[in-house]
N, C-alpha and C positions, 0 to 999 in steps of 0.2 A: 504494500500500500504506500509506504514511504517512497519507494522507487518510482511508482506511478506519478506521485505528486511532484517529484523532482524532474523526471524525464519520461515523456510519454512512450518512448521506444521500449520501456520496460513491459509494455503490453505483450511483447513477443516472448517474454520469459516462460509463461505456461506452455507455449508451443514447443519450446526447446526442452522443457522438462518431459513432455510426451515423447519427443524424439529420443531423449536420453533413456527413457524407460524401454523403448523399443530396441535401442542399440544394446542395452544390457539384458534384454530378454526377460524383463520383469513383468509381472502381471499388473493390470490396472486395479485389481481388487486390493492389492497391498497399498496402493497409493491413492485410494479413493478419497481419503480425508484431505490430502493436499489438493486434489482436483476440485473437490466440492468447495473448499475454502477459497481457492483462487477464483472459481466461478462467481462466488458471492461477492468477493472483493471487486472483481471486474465490473459486475453489474452495478454495484454501489458507486464505483468510480465514474462510470458513464452517466449515471443519473446526476451525480454531483457536478460533473463537467457540463452537462446540459444547462443546469441552473446558473452556473458561473458565466457561461458564454451566450446566454439567451439574448443579450442586448447587442451582440456583435453583428455588424451589417455585412462583414466580409463572408462570401460564400465560396466554397471549394468547388471547382469545376474539374471533372475527371480529365477532359482533354488537355487542360492546362497542366495538371499534375503529371500526365503522361509525357507531355512535351518537355517539361522541366526535368523529369527523370531521364529521358532519352539524351538530353543535352548534357546532363551531369554524369552519366554512366562512365565515360572514358576516364573520369577522375579517380576511378578505383585503382588505376595503375599508380597514381601519385601516392595513395595511402599504402599500397603494398610496399612501395619503395621506402616510404617513411618509417615503416616498422624496422627495417634492417639498416637503413642509412639515414638517420635523422640529423643530417648535417646542414640542410638548407631550410631550416624552419622559418616560417614567416608569421608575424602577428596578424597579418591580413593578406593571406595568399589569394592569388587570382587563378583562373582556369588556365591561363596562358603559361603559367609557371611549371606545368607538369613536365617532368623529365621522362619521356617515353623510353629512351634508350636504357636508362638505369632501371626503370620499371620492368621492361621486357627481360633484361638480364637477370633480375631478381626472380621473376616467374620461371624462367628456364632453369636456373640453379635449383629452385624448389622442386620443380617437376623431376629433374634428374635425381635428386636425393630420394624422392618417393619411389622412383623406379629401382634404384640401387638397393634399398632396404624393403622392397615390396613384400618379402616373405617374413618380415620380422615385426609387423605391427598389425593391430586390429583395424581393418578397413572401415568398420562401422564407426569407431571412435574418430578416425581421421575425417570421415564424411561429416560426422557431427561437428567437429571443429571448424571445418570449412563452411558449413551451413550457419554456424554461430557467427562467423566473420561476415558473411554476405548479408544475412538477414538483419543483423544489428546495424550494418552500415547503410543499407539501401534506403531505409526511411529518411535519412538525412538528404537523400538525392531528390526528394520531391519538394524540398523547400524552394520557394521562388527566390531568384537572385542569390543563389547559393555562393558563398565565398570559400567553401572547402577548407574550413579551419582545421588545423593539425590536431587539435584536441579531440575531434570527433572519431579518431581512430582508437582511442584508449579502450573503450568497451569492446568494440569488434576485435581488437587485437588479441583478446583473451582466446578467441577461437583459434588463431594461428599458434598461440602458445600451447594450446591443447594438442594440436597436430605435432608440433616439434617435440613435446614431451613424450607423446606416443611413439614417435620415431626413435627417440633416444633410449626408451625404457629397456629394450632388449640388450642394448650395448652399454648401459649406464655403469654396471659394475666393472666392466673391462676398462673403461676410460674414465673412471670416477674422479681420479685426481686431476686429470687434464681438463675435464668438464668444470670442475670446481674452480680451478685457476682461471679458466676462460670467463666464467660468470663473474668472478671478482674483478677482473680487468675491465670487463664490459660495464659493470656497475660503476666503477670509478670514472670511466670515460663519459658515461651518460650523466653522472653527477656534475662533472665539469661543464658539459654542454648545457645542462639545466641552469647552472649557476650563472653563466654568461647570458643565456637567453632570457633569464628573469629580468635583467636590467632594462629590457625593452618595454616592460610594463610599469616602469617607475612612476610615470604620470601621463597625462593626456598628450602633452607635447612630445615626449619620448616615443609614445606608442605610435602616433600618426606619422612622425618623421621616419621611424623605422619601417612603418607600413609602406610609405612611399618609396623608400630605398629598396625594400624587398619586392614590391609590386608596383613599378613605375607606370604600368599600363592599366592600373585600377582607377576607375573614375571616382570611386568613393574616397580612396586615399588622396587623390589630387584635390578633390573638393574639400576634404577635411583639413588638409594642410593650408588650403586657401582661406578657410575660415579662421585658422590660427593667425595667419598673416594679416587678415582683415582686422582682427581684434588687437593686433600689435601696431596697427596703423600703417602697415606696409601695403598700401592699396594697389600699386602697380604690379607688384609681385603676386598678390592675391588674384588680380584679374587674369594674369597669365595662367595660373593654376586652374582657375574656374573654366577658362576657355579650353584648356587641354582636356579637362574632365568632360566638357560638352562634346569635344571632338571624338573622345573615346565612346561616350554614350550620351545621346540626346535625351536625358532624363529631365522631367519637369522640375524636380526639386533643385537640380543644378542651375537651371535658368532662374529660379526664384532666389537662390542664394547669390547669384551674380547680380540680380536686380537690387538686392539689399546692399551689396557692395557699391553699386553705382549711386544709390541714394546717399551712402556715406561720402561719396566723391562729388555729390551735388550734380550728377549727370542724370537728371530726371527723365529725359527723353529716352536714353538708353535703357534705363530701368523699366520704363513702360514697354519698350520693344521686347525685352526679355520676359516680362510677365505675360505678354500676349502670346509669345511663343510657348511658354509653359502651359497656357490655357488651351492652346491647340493640341498639346500632347495629353493633357488631362484636365477635364472640366469638373471633377468631383473633389478637388483639393481646396478646402476653405482658405488656406493660407495665401493662395494666389489672389483671390478676391479681396482678402484683407489688405494686402499690399497695394493692389490696384486702387482701392478706396483712398489710401493715403496719397498715392501718386496723383490721382485726379483732384483730390482736395488741395494738394500743394500747387497744382497748375491752375486752380481756380475754376475748374469745371465741376460745379456743385451737383449738377444733374447726374452726371456719370458717377460721381463719388457716392451719391446716395444709392444709385442703382447697384454699384459694386458692394456697398454695405449690406443692402438687402439680400444680394446673392450670397454673400459671406454667411449671414445669419441662417439662411435657408439650407445651404450646403452643410454648414456646421451641425445643424440640428439633425440632418439626414444621416450624418456619419458619426455623430457623438450623442447617443441617446441619454447618456448618464451625466452630461455636463452642459453648462450654459455658455454661450459664446461671449467673448470679450466685447465690451461696448466700444465703438469707434466714434470719436467726436469729429464731425465734419464741419 
């Protein structure tokens, strides 16, 4: 229950328990208490979830989920490589950063090892480990605008560890000392990597600057650094980063943020142009109408300012049923 409240992918756990029962040739009668209790918890969770999310206006569309899943699927090679070679970790990775050569080499080595020791491991346990890896990883692939964070491999990685342990079990006594030394050295190496990687999360500035260094082709990283530059009063540098973010992805929010920057620079006409472009891309974002109301009020066009204010209130109420819109003085 705690796992479900923290991470919804835990809904898959009962499925894997059933697969585990089958792989161990256990009877369902022995495990009936677990199965009944998990069924009750799952039903309670979905009822609880329904009441929590009943005011949400966002609806899941199967076609969109499938398209997102298909687009994200090749990133599985990135995660496989990260398990064995976690040397190019990013706080904000992008899809472009996938190293296919390293990933393919990792998969080939893994397949070769499975073939070499094919008579020395339980194939059902190996299959269980692989299923654990794939099924715990795949739910993250249906998320819209997936950034493929490295930490999403932590839980699925357990499946790969199960496979490796099963392959080593028959030879563990023969190479016990060598395996122990190897694990100690690997632990020390990963501890050093974690220590230096942790510095990238020191604060907001460190995070987004490192995100841009690691993923220069990310529109979010460019836009976030542009926001930091805007807050520091470095408007020209911020403008360049926002324009690069827009070249990478014509997202409505990037245009809105650039418009706010132009308002700080007293370039009201450019701010208006950016907001109108944002409106073409998305007409259900209240923040666009909010800023347009200010722009038209500043330009002295009271009629349009009032119209944008009314649109802002209407769209805000349509998308935020539990909150009240902020009042705009025209």
